[in-house]
C-alpha positions in Angstrom: 126.8 86.7 74.0 123.5 85.5 75.4 121.4 83.2 73.3 119.1 85.4 71.1 116.2 83.0 71.3 116.3 83.1 75.1 116.6 86.9 75.1 113.5 87.2 72.8 111.5 84.9 75.2 112.6 87.0 78.2 111.5 90.2 76.4 108.1 88.8 75.5 107.4 87.5 79.0 108.6 90.7 80.6 106.5 92.9 78.3 103.4 90.9 79.4 104.3 91.2 83.1 105.0 94.9 82.8 101.8 95.6 81.0 99.7 93.7 83.5 101.5 95.3 86.5 100.8 98.8 85.0 97.1 98.2 84.4 96.6 96.7 87.9 98.5 99.6 89.5 96.4 102.2 87.7 93.1 100.3 88.2 93.4 99.1 91.8 96.1 101.3 93.3 98.1 98.3 94.3 101.9 98.4 94.3 103.7 96.8 91.4 106.0 94.7 93.5 103.2 92.5 94.8 102.6 91.5 91.2 106.1 91.7 89.9 107.9 89.5 92.4 105.9 86.3 91.7 105.8 87.1 88.0 109.5 87.5 87.8 109.9 84.3 89.9 107.8 82.1 87.5 109.1 83.8 84.4 112.8 83.3 85.2 112.1 79.8 86.5 110.4 79.0 83.2 113.4 80.3 81.3 115.7 78.0 83.3 117.0 80.4 85.9 115.8 78.6 89.0 118.9 78.8 91.2 119.2 79.2 95.0 119.3 83.0 94.6 116.3 83.5 92.4 114.2 85.2 94.9 116.9 87.7 95.7 117.0 88.7 92.1 113.3 89.0 91.9 113.2 91.2 95.0 116.0 93.5 93.9 114.6 93.9 90.4 111.2 94.7 91.6 112.5 97.3 94.1 114.5 98.9 91.3 111.3 99.5 89.3 109.7 100.9 92.4 112.3 103.7 92.6 111.0 105.0 89.2 107.3 104.5 89.7 107.3 105.8 93.3 109.2 109.0 92.4 106.7 109.7 89.6 103.8 109.0 91.9 105.1 111.2 94.7 105.7 114.1 92.3 102.2 113.7 90.8 100.5 113.5 94.2 102.5 116.4 95.5 101.3 118.7 92.7 97.8 118.0 94.1 99.0 118.7 97.7 98.1 115.1 98.8 101.5 114.0 100.3 101.7 114.3 104.1 105.4 115.4 104.5 105.2 115.4 108.3 104.5 111.6 108.2 107.3 111.1 105.8 109.8 113.1 107.9 108.8 111.2 111.1 108.6 107.7 109.6 111.3 108.0 106.9 114.5 107.4 108.9 113.1 104.3 110.6 111.7 102.9 107.3 115.1 103.4 105.6 116.9 101.7 108.5 114.5 98.7 108.3 115.1 98.6 104.5 118.8 98.3 105.0 118.3 95.5 107.6 116.0 93.8 105.1 118.7 93.7 102.5 121.2 92.2 105.0 118.6 89.6 106.0 117.6 88.7 102.4 121.3 88.3 101.5 121.7 85.7 104.2 118.5 83.7 103.6 117.9 80.9 101.1 115.6 81.6 98.2 113.1 79.0 99.5 112.9 80.8 102.8 112.1 84.1 101.0 109.5 82.3 99.0 107.8 81.1 102.2 108.0 84.7 103.7 106.5 86.1 100.6 103.7 83.5 100.7 102.8 84.2 104.3 102.9 87.9 104.0 101.1 87.8 100.7 98.2 85.9 102.2 97.9 88.5 105.0 97.9 91.4 102.4 95.4 89.5 100.2 93.0 88.9 103.2 93.2 92.6 104.2 92.5 93.7 100.6 89.5 91.3 100.4 88.1 91.6 103.9 89.3 94.9 105.2 86.8 97.7 105.9 87.4 101.5 105.6 86.0 102.2 109.0 88.5 99.9 110.9 90.7 102.0 113.3 93.5 101.3 115.7 93.8 105.0 116.7 92.9 108.5 115.8 96.5 109.6 115.0 99.6 108.1 113.6 101.8 106.5 116.3 104.8 108.6 117.6 107.6 108.0 120.0 108.5 104.4 120.9 105.6 102.9 118.9 106.8 104.7 115.7 110.4 103.8 116.5 109.3 100.1 116.5 106.8 100.1 113.7 108.7 102.2 111.1 111.7 99.8 110.7 109.2 96.9 110.5 107.6 98.5 107.4 110.9 98.9 105.7 112.1 95.4 106.7 109.1 93.5 105.6 108.7 95.4 102.4 112.2 94.5 101.3 111.7 90.9 102.2 108.7 91.0 99.8 110.3 93.2 97.1 107.4 95.8 97.4 107.1 99.5 97.9 105.2 101.4 100.5 101.6 100.7 99.5 100.9 97.2 100.7 101.9 98.0 104.3 101.8 101.8 104.4 98.3 102.4 103.1 96.6 100.0 105.5 98.7 101.3 108.4 97.8 104.9 107.7 94.2 104.1 107.1 94.0 102.2 110.4 95.2 105.4 112.1 92.7 107.8 110.5 94.7 109.1 107.5 92.3 109.7 104.6 92.7 107.1 101.9 93.9 109.5 99.1 96.4 111.1 101.5 97.6 107.6 102.6 98.1 106.4 99.0 100.1 109.6 98.2 102.2 109.4 101.3 102.8 105.6 100.8 104.4 106.4 97.5 107.0 108.4 99.5 107.5 105.3 101.6 108.3 103.4 98.4 111.1 105.7 97.5 112.6 105.5 101.0 112.4 101.7 100.9 113.7 101.2 97.4 116.6 103.5 97.1 118.8 102.1 100.0 117.7 98.5 99.4 118.6 98.6 95.6 122.0 100.3 96.5 122.7 97.3 98.7 121.5 94.7 96.2 123.8 96.1 93.6 126.7 94.6 95.6 125.0 91.2 95.8 126.3 88.6 93.3 123.9 86.2 91.6 125.4 82.9 90.4 124.4 81.9 86.8 122.2 85.0 86.5 120.2 85.9 83.4 121.8 88.2 80.8 122.5 91.8 81.8 122.2 91.4 85.5 124.2 93.9 87.7 124.4 92.7 91.3 121.0 91.2 91.9 119.2 93.6 89.5 118.3 92.3 86.1 118.5 95.3 83.8 116.4 93.8 81.0 113.5 93.1 83.4 113.9 96.6 84.9 113.9 98.4 81.6 111.1 96.5 79.9 108.8 96.7 83.0 109.3 100.4 83.4 108.6 101.0 79.8 105.4 98.9 79.8 104.0 100.4 83.1 104.5 103.9 81.8 102.2 102.9 78.8 99.6 100.9 80.6 99.2 102.5 84.1 97.3 105.5 82.6 95.0 102.9 80.9 94.3 101.3 84.3 93.6 104.7 85.8 91.0 105.5 83.0 89.4 102.1 83.6 89.2 102.8 87.3 87.1 105.9 86.6 84.9 104.0 84.2 83.9 101.1 86.5 83.5 100.3 90.2 86.9 99.1 91.4 85.6 97.5 94.7 84.6 94.1 93.2 87.7 94.1 91.1 89.8 94.7 94.2 88.2 91.7 95.8 88.9 89.5 92.8 92.5 90.7 92.9 92.6 89.8 96.6 91.5 86.3 95.8 94.1 86.1 93.0 96.9 87.4 95.2 96.0 85.0 98.0 96.1 82.0 95.6 99.5 83.2 94.2 100.9 83.6 97.7 99.6 80.2 98.7 101.1 78.6 95.7 104.5 80.3 96.5 104.2 79.0 100.0 103.3 75.5 98.7 106.4 75.4 96.6 108.6 76.6 99.4 107.3 73.8 101.6 107.9 71.3 98.9 104.3 70.2 98.5 
């Protein structure tokens, strides 16, 4: 039996993490994974689970929560007719293939290497959130043919290496190719399902040494259950706050916060 005191600490930390992730997702429209992965990392490290496979567990558990949140989001957006199914059909196979490749890569990398990758990519996402402009364009239409064949696996691959869904890469990508922002957000939720389902299936066969209690493969069920329960409660609160205030300055504040978190992860990975 796991130590009850440790289990209570885990539950308390995870409730706070889930609540904050839900509020931020509803308020700013950012994916939960970009918050959950570093939060899981610092929480489990604080509780004494800082082994060489810690990042794999953080990625897998984050992606497991994304299955639930992305499915709910897609269904909600689809009722409003906001999901672009033609983009999902065209990009889905490549994204899924990239996600599977991401699991294979993550399984073979050291935790410190995954920390460094998260830090580097997190800084890029943070800078885009803070400095990006809605009028920026790379083209008038979403890429097709060879460009899509190259770009779609990259979305799935990089998302798995960060433990995130479709929003952090998918929304900027679609926006840069002229997809309206609400349609991009709705369709990116579909990207999240396509990324998370095959990757979590793969991570369930990955074994974590000295894992926290109730871990199956690389997915910690306690973290998964608590975070899902808390985000269901707090995401609607974040959405209501978004309608009551201007989210633009808040998004810039979050961009600074994310960049600092990513830089700290990178600093630790480099041993500084």
